[in-house]
C-alpha positions as CSV (number, residue, x, y, z in Angstrom):
1,M,27.8,-12.4,2.5
2,K,31.3,-11.4,1.5
3,F,34.0,-13.0,-0.7
4,L,37.7,-12.2,-0.9
5,T,39.6,-12.8,-4.1
6,Q,43.3,-13.2,-4.7
7,S,43.4,-9.9,-6.6
8,N,42.1,-8.1,-3.5
9,D,38.7,-7.6,-5.0
10,T,35.9,-7.6,-2.5
11,I,32.6,-9.2,-3.6
12,W,29.5,-9.4,-1.5
13,I,25.8,-10.1,-2.0
14,D,23.0,-8.4,-0.2
15,C,19.2,-8.5,-0.5
16,N,16.9,-5.5,-0.9
17,L,14.1,-6.4,1.5
18,N,11.7,-3.9,-0.3
19,N,11.7,-5.7,-3.6
20,G,13.6,-8.9,-3.1
21,L,16.5,-8.0,-5.5
22,K,19.8,-9.7,-4.8
23,N,22.6,-7.2,-5.5
24,V,26.1,-8.4,-6.4
25,H,28.7,-5.9,-5.4
26,I,32.3,-5.8,-6.6
27,N,34.5,-3.2,-4.7
28,K,31.4,-1.3,-3.4
29,E,29.9,-1.0,-6.9
30,I,26.8,-3.0,-7.9
31,D,27.9,-5.3,-10.6
32,S,24.5,-7.0,-11.2
33,Q,21.1,-7.5,-9.8
34,W,19.2,-10.8,-9.6
35,I,15.7,-12.0,-8.9
36,I,15.4,-15.4,-7.4
37,K,12.1,-17.2,-7.2
38,R,11.6,-20.4,-5.2
39,F,8.5,-22.6,-5.9
40,E,7.4,-25.5,-3.7
41,L,5.5,-27.9,-5.8
42,D,3.1,-30.6,-4.6
43,I,3.5,-33.8,-6.5
44,S,0.1,-35.3,-7.4
45,D,-0.8,-38.9,-6.5
46,D,-0.9,-40.0,-10.1
47,I,2.6,-38.8,-10.8
48,L,3.8,-40.5,-7.5
49,E,2.3,-43.7,-8.7
50,K,4.0,-43.5,-12.1
51,L,7.3,-42.5,-10.4
52,S,7.2,-45.5,-8.1
53,K,7.1,-47.8,-11.1
54,D,9.7,-45.8,-13.1
55,T,13.0,-47.7,-12.8
56,K,14.9,-44.9,-14.5
57,A,14.0,-42.4,-11.8
58,P,16.6,-41.9,-9.0
59,E,15.6,-43.6,-5.7
60,K,15.4,-40.3,-3.9
61,L,12.7,-39.1,-6.3
62,R,10.5,-42.1,-6.4
63,F,8.7,-41.4,-3.1
64,I,9.0,-37.7,-2.5
65,K,5.8,-35.7,-2.1
66,K,7.2,-32.2,-2.6
67,A,9.8,-30.6,-4.9
68,E,11.5,-27.2,-5.0
69,M,12.1,-25.2,-8.1
70,F,14.2,-22.1,-8.4
71,F,14.1,-19.5,-11.1
72,V,16.9,-17.0,-11.4
73,A,16.7,-13.9,-13.6
74,K,19.3,-11.2,-14.0
75,Y,17.5,-7.9,-13.6
76,K,16.8,-6.5,-17.1
77,T,18.1,-9.7,-18.8
78,P,16.3,-12.8,-17.7
79,I,18.3,-16.0,-17.4
80,L,16.7,-19.3,-16.8
81,N,18.6,-22.0,-14.9
82,E,19.4,-25.3,-16.6
83,N,19.3,-28.7,-15.0
84,G,22.2,-30.7,-16.2
85,E,20.5,-33.9,-15.0
86,I,17.7,-33.7,-17.5
87,I,18.6,-36.2,-20.1
88,S,16.0,-38.8,-20.7
89,G,12.7,-38.0,-22.3
90,D,11.3,-41.3,-21.1
91,S,11.5,-40.2,-17.5
92,I,8.1,-39.4,-15.9
93,W,9.9,-37.0,-13.6
94,N,11.5,-35.1,-16.4
95,Q,8.2,-34.9,-18.3
96,W,6.4,-33.6,-15.2
97,L,9.2,-31.2,-14.6
98,F,9.1,-29.7,-18.1
99,D,5.4,-29.3,-17.9
100,K,5.7,-27.4,-14.6
101,I,8.7,-25.2,-15.7
102,S,6.6,-23.3,-18.2
103,S,3.5,-22.9,-16.0
104,E,5.6,-21.7,-13.0
105,I,7.4,-19.2,-15.2
106,F,4.1,-17.6,-16.1
107,Q,3.0,-17.6,-12.4
108,W,6.2,-15.8,-11.6
109,I,5.6,-13.2,-14.4
110,K,2.1,-12.8,-13.0
111,E,3.5,-12.0,-9.6
112,L,6.1,-9.6,-11.0
113,V,3.8,-7.5,-13.2
114,K,1.9,-6.6,-10.0
115,S,5.0,-4.8,-8.8
116,N,5.5,-1.2,-10.2
117,K,9.3,-1.8,-10.1
118,F,9.3,-5.0,-12.3
119,C,6.0,-4.7,-14.3
120,F,7.6,-3.3,-17.4
121,Q,10.4,-5.9,-17.5
122,A,8.5,-8.9,-16.3
123,Y,7.4,-9.8,-19.9
124,R,11.1,-10.3,-20.8
125,L,10.8,-13.6,-18.8
126,I,8.3,-15.0,-21.3
127,P,10.1,-18.1,-22.6
128,S,10.3,-19.1,-26.2
129,K,9.1,-22.4,-27.6
130,L,11.8,-25.2,-27.5
131,N,13.1,-27.0,-30.6
132,P,13.0,-29.7,-31.9
133,E,9.4,-30.6,-31.6
134,N,10.0,-34.3,-31.9
135,N,11.4,-34.5,-28.4
136,I,8.8,-35.5,-25.8
137,L,10.2,-33.1,-23.2
138,T,10.1,-30.3,-25.7
139,K,6.5,-31.1,-26.5
140,R,5.5,-31.1,-22.9
141,F,7.1,-27.7,-22.4
142,N,5.6,-26.3,-25.6
143,D,2.1,-27.6,-24.8
144,S,2.3,-26.1,-21.4
145,F,3.6,-22.8,-22.9
146,E,0.7,-22.6,-25.3
147,S,-1.8,-23.3,-22.6
148,N,-0.5,-20.6,-20.3
149,I,-0.3,-18.0,-23.0
150,K,-4.1,-18.5,-23.6
151,H,-5.4,-19.1,-20.1
152,C,-3.0,-17.4,-17.6
153,K,-4.0,-13.9,-16.6
154,F,-0.5,-12.4,-16.6
155,I,-1.0,-9.2,-18.7
156,R,-1.6,-6.0,-16.7
157,N,-3.8,-3.3,-18.1
158,R,-3.8,0.4,-17.2
159,K,-6.2,-0.2,-14.3
160,N,-3.8,-2.7,-12.8
161,Q,-6.2,-5.6,-13.7
162,L,-4.7,-8.9,-14.9
163,L,-6.0,-10.1,-18.3
164,R,-5.7,-13.1,-20.6
165,N,-4.2,-12.9,-24.1
166,L,-6.3,-15.5,-25.8
167,F,-8.8,-18.0,-24.6
168,A,-11.4,-20.4,-26.1
169,A,-15.0,-20.8,-25.2
170,A,-17.4,-23.0,-27.1
171,G,-14.8,-23.5,-29.8
172,I,-14.4,-19.8,-30.4
173,K,-11.2,-17.9,-29.7
174,F,-11.5,-14.6,-27.7
175,S,-9.1,-11.9,-26.6
176,E,-9.3,-9.7,-23.5
177,V,-6.4,-7.3,-24.3
178,T,-5.0,-5.2,-27.1
179,M,-1.8,-3.2,-27.4
180,G,-2.3,0.5,-28.4
181,L,0.2,1.5,-31.1
182,T,-1.2,5.0,-31.4
183,S,-0.9,6.3,-27.8
184,L,-4.4,7.7,-28.3
185,S,-6.0,5.2,-25.9
186,K,-4.2,7.1,-23.2
187,Q,-5.8,10.4,-24.1
188,S,-9.0,10.1,-22.0
189,S,-9.6,13.8,-22.3
190,F,-10.9,13.3,-25.8
191,I,-11.0,9.6,-26.4
192,N,-13.8,7.7,-24.8
193,I,-12.5,4.2,-23.9
194,T,-15.9,2.6,-23.8
195,S,-16.9,3.7,-27.3
196,T,-13.3,2.8,-28.5
197,R,-13.7,-0.7,-27.1
198,E,-17.1,-1.0,-28.7
199,C,-15.7,0.1,-32.1
200,I,-13.0,-2.5,-31.9
201,V,-15.4,-5.3,-31.0
202,N,-17.9,-4.3,-33.7
203,N,-15.2,-4.3,-36.4
204,E,-13.4,-7.5,-35.4
205,E,-13.5,-10.2,-38.1
206,S,-13.3,-12.8,-35.3
207,S,-15.2,-12.7,-32.0
208,S,-13.6,-11.0,-29.1
209,E,-14.4,-10.4,-25.5
210,Y,-12.3,-7.5,-24.5
211,A,-12.1,-6.3,-21.0
212,N,-13.8,-3.0,-20.1
213,D,-10.4,-1.4,-20.4
214,P,-8.4,-3.7,-22.7
215,F,-5.6,-1.3,-23.6
216,I,-1.9,-1.8,-22.7
217,D,1.3,-0.2,-24.0
218,Y,3.1,-1.9,-26.8
219,D,5.6,-4.5,-25.7
220,L,7.9,-6.5,-28.0
221,N,7.7,-9.6,-25.9
222,L,3.9,-9.6,-25.9
223,N,3.9,-8.9,-29.6
224,Q,5.9,-12.1,-30.2
225,I,3.3,-14.2,-28.5
226,G,0.5,-12.7,-30.6
227,V,-1.2,-10.2,-28.4
228,E,-3.7,-8.1,-30.5
229,K,-2.7,-4.6,-31.6
230,F,-4.8,-1.5,-32.1
231,T,-3.2,0.1,-35.2
232,W,-3.5,3.5,-36.8
233,E,-5.5,2.0,-39.6
234,Q,-8.1,0.8,-37.0
235,C,-8.0,4.1,-35.2
236,I,-8.7,6.1,-38.4
237,N,-11.6,3.7,-39.3
238,M,-12.9,4.2,-35.7
239,F,-12.9,8.0,-36.1
240,K,-15.4,7.6,-39.0
241,L,-17.9,5.3,-37.1
242,D,-21.1,6.6,-35.6
243,I,-20.3,4.6,-32.4
244,F,-17.3,6.9,-31.8
245,L,-18.8,10.1,-33.2
246,K,-21.9,10.0,-31.0
247,T,-19.7,10.4,-27.9
248,H,-17.1,12.8,-29.3
249,S,-18.1,16.3,-28.4
250,I,-17.0,19.6,-29.7
251,E,-15.0,20.3,-26.6
252,E,-13.3,16.9,-26.9
253,N,-12.5,17.8,-30.5
254,K,-10.8,21.0,-29.4
255,R,-8.6,18.9,-27.1
256,M,-7.9,16.5,-29.9
257,I,-6.7,19.3,-32.2
258,E,-4.5,20.7,-29.4
259,Y,-3.0,17.2,-28.9
260,F,-2.1,16.8,-32.5
261,Y,-0.8,20.3,-32.6
262,R,1.6,19.5,-29.8
263,K,2.7,16.3,-31.5
264,Y,3.2,17.6,-35.0
265,S,4.0,21.3,-34.8
266,K,7.6,20.9,-33.7
267,I,9.8,20.5,-36.8
268,D,12.7,18.0,-36.9
269,T,11.4,16.3,-33.7
270,D,10.5,12.7,-33.4
271,N,6.9,12.7,-32.1
272,G,6.7,8.9,-31.9
273,M,3.5,8.9,-34.0
274,N,4.7,7.0,-37.1
275,I,2.0,8.4,-39.3
276,D,1.5,11.5,-41.5
277,I,-0.9,14.0,-40.0
278,Q,-2.5,14.3,-43.4
279,Q,-3.9,10.7,-43.0
280,I,-5.6,11.4,-39.6
281,P,-9.3,12.7,-39.6
282,F,-9.2,14.9,-36.6
283,L,-11.1,18.1,-37.7
284,M,-14.8,18.2,-36.9
285,D,-16.9,19.4,-39.9
286,Q,-20.3,21.1,-40.0
287,N,-22.0,17.7,-39.7
288,N,-20.0,16.8,-36.6
289,H,-18.0,14.2,-38.5
290,L,-14.2,14.1,-38.4
291,Q,-12.3,14.9,-41.6
292,P,-8.7,14.8,-42.7
293,I,-7.0,18.1,-43.6
294,K,-7.1,17.3,-47.3
295,G,-10.8,17.6,-47.8
296,I,-11.9,20.4,-45.4
297,Y,-12.0,24.2,-45.5
298,F,-12.3,27.1,-43.2
299,P,-15.8,28.7,-43.8
300,A,-15.7,31.8,-46.1
301,D,-17.7,33.4,-48.9
302,T,-16.7,32.0,-52.3
303,I,-15.7,34.1,-55.3
304,G,-17.4,33.7,-58.6
305,D,-19.7,30.8,-57.6
306,K,-22.6,32.4,-55.9
307,E,-24.8,29.4,-56.8
308,T,-22.7,27.1,-54.7
309,N,-24.5,25.5,-51.8
310,D,-22.3,25.2,-48.8
311,Y,-23.6,21.8,-47.9
312,E,-21.8,20.3,-50.9
313,Y,-18.4,21.1,-49.3
314,L,-16.8,20.2,-46.0
315,F,-16.1,23.1,-43.6
316,V,-14.6,23.2,-40.2
317,N,-17.3,23.1,-37.6
318,K,-18.5,26.7,-36.9
319,T,-17.9,26.5,-33.1
320,I,-14.4,25.0,-33.7
321,F,-13.7,27.8,-36.2
322,V,-14.7,30.5,-33.7
323,W,-12.4,28.9,-31.2
324,L,-9.5,28.8,-33.7
325,N,-10.0,32.5,-34.3
326,E,-9.4,33.3,-30.7
327,K,-6.1,35.0,-30.0
328,S,-4.9,32.1,-27.8
329,Q,-5.4,29.7,-30.6
330,K,-3.6,31.8,-33.3
331,E,-0.6,29.4,-33.5
332,I,-2.9,26.3,-34.0
333,K,-4.8,28.0,-36.8
334,Q,-1.5,29.0,-38.5
335,W,-0.3,25.5,-38.2
336,L,-3.5,24.2,-39.8
337,K,-3.2,26.7,-42.6
338,G,0.4,25.6,-43.1
339,L,-0.9,22.0,-43.5
340,G,-3.4,23.1,-46.2
341,V,-6.6,24.1,-44.4
342,D,-7.7,27.3,-46.0
343,E,-10.8,29.4,-46.7
344,R,-13.0,27.9,-49.3
345,T,-12.7,30.0,-52.4
346,D,-13.1,28.8,-55.9
347,L,-9.4,29.0,-56.4
348,T,-8.5,27.0,-53.3
349,Y,-11.2,24.5,-54.2
350,L,-9.6,24.1,-57.6
351,R,-6.2,23.5,-56.2
352,K,-7.1,21.4,-53.3
353,T,-10.0,19.3,-54.6
354,I,-10.5,19.4,-58.3
355,I,-6.8,19.1,-59.5
356,P,-5.9,16.2,-57.2
357,N,-9.0,14.3,-58.4
358,V,-9.0,15.7,-62.0
359,A,-9.7,12.4,-63.8
360,S,-12.8,11.5,-61.7
361,Y,-14.1,14.8,-60.3
362,I,-16.6,15.7,-63.1
363,T,-20.1,14.1,-63.0
364,R,-23.2,14.7,-64.9
365,E,-24.6,16.6,-62.0
366,N,-21.6,19.0,-61.4
367,A,-20.2,19.3,-64.9
368,I,-21.9,22.6,-66.0
369,K,-21.4,24.3,-62.7
370,T,-17.7,23.3,-62.4
371,I,-16.8,24.5,-66.0
372,R,-18.5,27.8,-65.4
373,M,-16.6,28.3,-62.2
374,L,-13.3,27.5,-63.9
375,F,-14.3,29.9,-66.8
376,I,-14.9,32.7,-64.4
377,L,-11.5,32.1,-62.7
378,F,-9.9,32.0,-66.2
379,Q,-11.5,35.4,-67.0
380,K,-10.0,36.8,-63.8
381,N,-6.6,35.5,-64.8
382,A,-6.6,33.5,-61.6
383,I,-5.6,30.2,-63.2
384,T,-2.0,29.7,-64.3
385,K,-0.8,27.8,-67.4
386,K,0.5,25.1,-65.1
387,E,-3.0,24.7,-63.6
388,L,-4.6,24.6,-67.1
389,D,-2.2,21.8,-68.0
390,Q,-3.1,19.9,-64.9
391,L,-6.8,20.2,-65.9
392,K,-6.3,18.5,-69.3
393,K,-7.8,15.2,-68.1
394,L,-10.9,16.9,-66.8
395,K,-14.1,15.5,-68.4
396,L,-16.5,17.6,-70.4
397,L,-20.2,16.9,-70.9
398,T,-21.0,16.2,-74.5
399,I,-24.3,15.3,-76.1
400,Q,-24.4,11.8,-74.7
401,Y,-21.3,11.1,-72.7
402,L,-18.8,12.5,-70.2
403,K,-15.5,12.6,-72.1
404,T,-12.0,13.8,-71.4
405,K,-11.0,16.7,-73.5
406,E,-8.0,14.9,-74.9
407,D,-9.0,13.8,-78.4
408,R,-12.5,15.3,-78.3
409,F,-14.3,18.2,-79.8
410,V,-16.4,20.6,-77.8
411,S,-18.9,22.4,-80.0
412,F,-20.0,25.9,-79.2
413,D,-23.4,24.3,-78.8
414,Y,-21.9,23.2,-75.4
415,V,-21.4,26.8,-74.4
416,T,-24.6,28.3,-75.8
417,S,-26.9,25.5,-74.6
418,H,-25.7,25.9,-71.0
419,N,-25.5,29.7,-70.7
420,S,-29.1,30.2,-69.8
421,G,-29.5,32.5,-72.8
422,K,-27.0,35.1,-71.6
423,E,-26.5,37.0,-74.8
424,N,-23.4,38.9,-73.6
425,E,-21.2,35.8,-73.1
426,D,-18.0,36.3,-75.0
427,L,-17.7,33.2,-77.2
428,I,-14.1,34.2,-78.1
429,E,-13.2,34.0,-74.4
430,W,-14.9,30.6,-74.2
431,R,-12.8,29.4,-77.2
432,R,-9.6,30.7,-75.6
433,F,-10.6,29.0,-72.3
434,F,-11.3,25.6,-73.9
435,I,-8.1,25.7,-76.0
436,G,-6.2,26.4,-72.7
437,L,-7.8,23.3,-71.3
438,G,-6.5,21.3,-74.2
439,V,-9.5,21.1,-76.5
440,Q,-8.3,20.8,-80.1
441,E,-9.4,23.2,-82.8
442,D,-8.6,20.9,-85.7
443,L,-8.3,17.3,-86.6
444,H,-5.0,15.5,-87.2
445,A,-3.5,12.1,-87.6
446,V,-1.0,10.7,-85.1
447,V,1.8,8.9,-86.8
448,F,4.6,7.0,-85.0
449,N,7.4,6.9,-87.5
450,Q,9.8,5.8,-84.9
451,K,10.4,2.2,-84.0
452,L,8.1,1.1,-81.0
453,T,8.3,-2.1,-79.1
454,S,5.0,-3.9,-78.6
455,Y,5.1,-2.7,-74.9
456,E,5.7,0.9,-75.9
457,A,2.9,0.8,-78.5
458,A,0.5,-0.5,-75.9
459,G,1.5,2.4,-73.8
460,Y,0.3,4.8,-76.5
461,G,-3.1,3.1,-76.5
462,F,-2.8,0.5,-79.3
463,C,-4.9,-2.6,-78.5
464,D,-3.0,-5.6,-77.2
465,E,-5.1,-7.8,-79.5
466,Y,-3.7,-5.9,-82.5
467,L,-0.1,-6.1,-81.2
468,S,-0.4,-9.8,-80.5
469,T,0.1,-10.8,-84.1
470,T,2.6,-13.2,-85.6
471,S,5.4,-12.6,-88.2
472,P,4.8,-13.1,-91.9
473,D,6.3,-16.6,-91.7
474,R,3.8,-17.4,-88.8
475,K,6.7,-18.6,-86.7
476,H,7.6,-15.6,-84.6
477,K,6.0,-13.0,-82.4
478,I,6.1,-9.4,-83.6
479,D,8.7,-7.6,-81.4
480,A,8.4,-4.0,-82.7
481,Y,6.6,-1.7,-85.2
482,S,7.2,1.5,-87.1
483,G,4.7,3.6,-89.0
484,L,1.9,2.9,-86.6
485,T,-0.9,5.4,-87.2
486,T,-4.0,6.4,-85.3
487,N,-6.3,9.4,-85.4
488,T,-7.5,12.0,-83.0
489,F,-10.8,12.0,-85.0
490,M,-12.4,10.0,-87.7
491,Q,-12.3,12.7,-90.4
492,H,-8.7,11.9,-91.2
493,T,-9.2,8.2,-91.6
494,E,-9.2,8.3,-95.4
495,K,-5.6,9.5,-95.5
496,T,-4.3,7.0,-93.0
497,L,-6.1,3.8,-93.8
498,T,-3.8,3.2,-96.7
499,K,-0.6,3.8,-94.8
500,K,1.7,0.7,-94.6
501,I,3.4,-0.3,-91.4
502,K,6.6,-2.1,-90.8
503,V,7.0,-4.9,-88.3
504,Y,10.2,-6.3,-86.8
505,W,10.4,-9.9,-85.8
506,G,12.7,-13.0,-85.5
507,H,16.3,-13.3,-84.4
508,S,18.1,-10.1,-83.7
509,D,20.8,-10.7,-86.4
510,K,18.3,-11.6,-89.1
511,R,16.7,-9.3,-91.7
512,G,13.2,-9.6,-90.1
513,A,14.6,-7.9,-86.9
514,T,17.1,-5.5,-88.5
515,E,15.2,-4.3,-91.6
516,G,11.7,-5.3,-90.8
517,T,8.9,-6.3,-93.2
518,L,6.3,-4.0,-94.8
519,L,2.7,-5.2,-94.3
520,E,-0.2,-4.4,-96.6
521,D,-3.6,-3.7,-95.2
522,A,-2.4,-3.9,-91.6
523,D,-3.2,-0.4,-90.6
524,Y,-4.5,0.0,-87.0
525,I,-7.7,2.0,-87.7
526,H,-9.0,-0.6,-90.2
527,W,-8.3,-3.4,-87.7
528,L,-9.8,-1.4,-84.8
529,V,-13.2,-0.8,-86.3
530,E,-13.5,-4.4,-87.5
531,N,-12.4,-6.1,-84.2
532,I,-13.2,-3.7,-81.4
533,K,-16.7,-2.4,-80.6
534,C,-15.7,1.3,-80.8
535,I,-18.2,3.0,-83.1
536,P,-20.9,4.8,-81.1
537,T,-24.4,4.2,-82.3
538,T,-27.8,5.7,-82.1
539,V,-28.9,3.2,-79.5
540,N,-26.2,4.4,-77.1
541,T,-23.9,1.4,-77.6
542,C,-20.6,0.9,-79.3
543,E,-20.5,-1.7,-82.1
544,L,-18.2,-3.2,-84.7
545,S,-18.4,-1.2,-87.9
546,N,-19.7,-4.1,-90.0
547,N,-22.7,-4.4,-87.6
548,I,-23.8,-0.8,-88.2
549,F,-26.0,0.5,-91.1
550,I,-24.8,3.4,-93.2
551,D,-26.3,6.7,-92.4
552,N,-29.1,6.6,-95.0
553,K,-32.4,8.4,-94.8
554,E,-34.5,5.5,-96.2
555,L,-32.9,3.0,-93.9
556,K,-33.4,5.2,-90.9
557,E,-37.1,5.7,-91.7
558,L,-37.7,1.9,-92.0
559,C,-35.5,0.8,-89.0
560,G,-36.2,3.7,-86.6
561,K,-34.6,3.4,-83.2
562,Y,-34.4,-0.4,-83.4
563,M,-31.2,-0.8,-85.5
564,H,-27.7,0.5,-85.2
565,F,-26.7,3.6,-87.1
566,P,-23.5,5.7,-86.4
567,S,-24.1,8.5,-84.0
568,I,-21.0,10.4,-85.1
569,L,-21.3,13.1,-87.7
570,L,-19.7,12.0,-90.9
571,P,-19.1,14.6,-93.6
572,Q,-20.6,12.9,-96.7
573,K,-19.0,15.1,-99.3
574,K,-15.4,14.6,-98.2
575,T,-15.1,10.9,-97.6
576,S,-16.6,7.6,-98.7
577,W,-17.3,6.2,-95.3
578,H,-18.8,3.0,-96.6
579,E,-15.4,2.1,-98.2
580,I,-13.5,2.9,-95.0
581,F,-15.7,1.4,-92.4
582,N,-17.6,-1.2,-94.4
583,F,-20.9,-0.1,-92.9
584,K,-23.9,-2.2,-94.0
585,T,-25.7,-0.6,-97.0
586,K,-28.6,-3.0,-97.2
587,R,-30.6,-5.3,-95.0
588,S,-30.5,-9.1,-95.1
589,I,-33.4,-11.4,-94.5
590,N,-32.0,-12.0,-91.0
591,D,-31.8,-8.2,-90.4
592,Y,-35.5,-7.9,-91.2
593,F,-36.5,-10.7,-88.8
594,D,-34.2,-9.2,-86.2
595,L,-36.0,-5.9,-86.7
596,L,-39.4,-7.5,-86.4
597,Q,-38.4,-9.2,-83.1
598,K,-37.2,-5.9,-81.6
599,I,-40.5,-4.2,-82.6
600,R,-42.4,-7.0,-81.0
601,D,-40.4,-6.7,-77.8
602,D,-41.3,-3.0,-77.7
603,E,-45.0,-3.7,-76.8
604,K,-45.7,-0.2,-75.6
605,N,-45.2,1.2,-79.1
606,L,-46.7,-1.7,-81.1
607,K,-49.6,0.3,-82.4
608,D,-47.4,3.1,-83.6
609,N,-45.3,0.5,-85.6
610,Y,-48.1,-1.0,-87.7
611,D,-47.1,0.9,-90.8
612,R,-43.5,0.1,-90.2
613,I,-44.3,-3.6,-89.9
614,Q,-46.2,-3.6,-93.2
615,M,-43.3,-1.9,-94.9
616,I,-40.9,-4.5,-93.5
617,Y,-43.0,-7.4,-94.9
618,F,-43.1,-5.6,-98.2
619,H,-39.3,-5.5,-98.3
620,I,-39.0,-9.1,-97.3
621,L,-41.3,-10.2,-100.1
622,K,-39.4,-8.0,-102.5
623,E,-36.1,-9.6,-101.4
624,I,-37.6,-13.1,-102.0
625,Y,-39.3,-12.7,-105.3
626,Y,-37.5,-9.9,-107.1
């Protein structure tokens, strides 16, 4: 078909018989391509009956038994035709028509996705819901739209099967398809689709009934209608599951490593992965589990830690390691080393595992071994000052607790009690080592003479309860402090308890805010021991100072393990601790009865406590009558 225009342009339309495309040519150039779809619809008897009674329906529509519907879409950009005659929502014809439009569009999409030429663009024909919802025609279209999204098999998987997005059975929603966002579902050489599907099903919060091959490529239009997605987070979780690991062989892991090498080894190239390689567990360890780069090593002899058992650490699987050492895999191994996979030595372990987890790494089980390993590295001058600084939050094992070295003493008992009687250990070196780690040699007060806001003071460790006080006139909240004092250790308490602090409060132009107010008896340490359970006791709890008995031999003999005594060493000659902490110096009647109750509860040692019980009653009678 040809058209001649006044400007001597020649326009003609032809049809490609192979794919049905209508090509619009202008002066021998294809201007646009169109897909035209004709539907012949049978009108059901119930609609015919309603139409015959519908006075608003045109006469020619009241008794017809078939209707034609045409959809026209511009290739690459779908365009739906509009019917200018659709006006009234009361019309039975219009309601039926709007119901059919949506369903026939999905039937058309279903037909197009079967074609290799149109399958990737067919989803662009998916319509959107119409607004506003209060229109009956809009509602009929939208209801039909929702129904077809759930029940129409219009999504094509990689095996050219047509699947449903969502459907319901017995009141439960199911899904047959998922969009792979990782591209790994295409890698059948090392990803088992069956086990992958099983992993997804087992980890779904809601029930699903995925097809045997549920994966499709990501499509924006399908995403907008709520098609499920298989994300990197789900993929990483899958790599950790036994369901996946039991089918993932060493040979498949080699191919997986090669795949990630191809994707990530090229610098300044968009690999389309949208995830840092450090997050992906893709290296098989000695237990045939997949590990991320951060936590795994190449197998090697360690230095200085001959007692280390290899099973405590994660190493690249031996077969994989042998393969990586082959000449043909040299570039892959160098790439892995560049990412941080290295031979397991004490030094690499320090840098790769201990320092990144410094605050939580030490446990009761590994404390001694770890400190000895670090000490040996220190003796070899293998640890730099920067690394020693990074280790300052490492915990040390003391008599009863694991404590950070900040604000703690480490006695030489720590060294000598864990050296297995090695007489030649250089204690001076140990001292130098611990000082390098930040262990303090002496005790000192920490005084903040500068003005600190309440927020800043809380950042230095002062309790919120202490800072949440009111001004001297009881009308304002304290805004700032100066002269706040705390201690690294208790032995300096006597000097600092009497120190006055200044608080700033009220309106910014008033004296309370500009000059502040000195407060008597408001020191932090005194408040702390009276209000916070912070004093360690002999029963392995922390208590308020006024609930603890003073460290007295007679009291200890009577109370034994049943009452609270301070477990910290308090030099009696230098300081009057009773005055500072207000420890209890004598027992009340209630204390005696409390003590008797605790002895009674300790039934296993009741016979051993007969003399103690007699002595307690003696003291009770003495309190009453003398």
